[in-house]
C-alpha positions, 0 to 999 in steps of 0.5 A, a space after each residue: 497452529 505452527 509458527 510458520 502457519 501463524 506468520 503466513 496467515 498474519 502476512 496474508 491478513 496484512 496483504 489483504 487489509 493493505 489492499 482494501 485500504 489502498 483500493 479505496 483510494 485508487 477507486 476514488 481516482 477512478 470514480 471522482 478523478 476531478 477531486 484528484 486532478 487539476 480543474 477550475 476548482 483548484 489543484 486537486 489532491 495531486 497538486 496540493 500534496 504531491 506538487 503534480 498537476 494532472 488532468 482528470 483523464 490522467 488521474 483516471 488512467 493512474 487510478 486504473 493502473 493502481 487498481 491493476 497493480 493492487 490486484 497483483 499485490 493482493 494475489 501475491 504475484 511478483 512480490 519484490 515488485 508489488 510489495 516494493 511498489 506498495 511500500 514506495 507508494 506508502 512512503 511517498 504518502 507519509 512524506 507528503 503528509 508530514 507537514 499536515 501530521 506534525 502540526 497536529 501534535 501541537 494542536 493544529 493540522 489533521 491527526 487523521 493523516 497520522 494513519 500513514 505511520 502504521 500503514 507504512 509500517 505494515 508495508 515495510 513489514 510485508 516487504 521485509 517478510 515477503 518470502 514468508 507470505 505464502 498463504 493464498 499467494 501466486 508467489 507461494 508456489 514454494 510454500 512448503 519449502 518456505 514453511 520447512 525453512 522457517 521451521 528449521 530456521 534457515 529461511 
């Protein structure tokens, strides 16, 4: 397998696994909007982590919009926008999770939120290498040109 094919397949795997990871959270917004939105039980996830109070119907709309966005992302469409959007979503999650992650180092907090670091790293790598992400990609119409450029070192 050529280096260009390895890179393209690796980026495709990163795109698909980021989609799976993020789609689970988006599906939760659709199936259990009460856990994210403000209710009689409290501020919900959006209120607790992001400082934004949303009602259940807005959470549902946000979940549907996020799922549609993620479908465009996994299809490889409009890569600047979709990979950039995924990067921004994961950067925001990392930033709001830091107060939970940092105490975990000292024995408190929740170490599970540390998964935000590799997710952000994968998002950043995919964003930076989006032009080489051509395998099964709607944005890969110039895949042959991209692979030829990668092989010659010009891409």
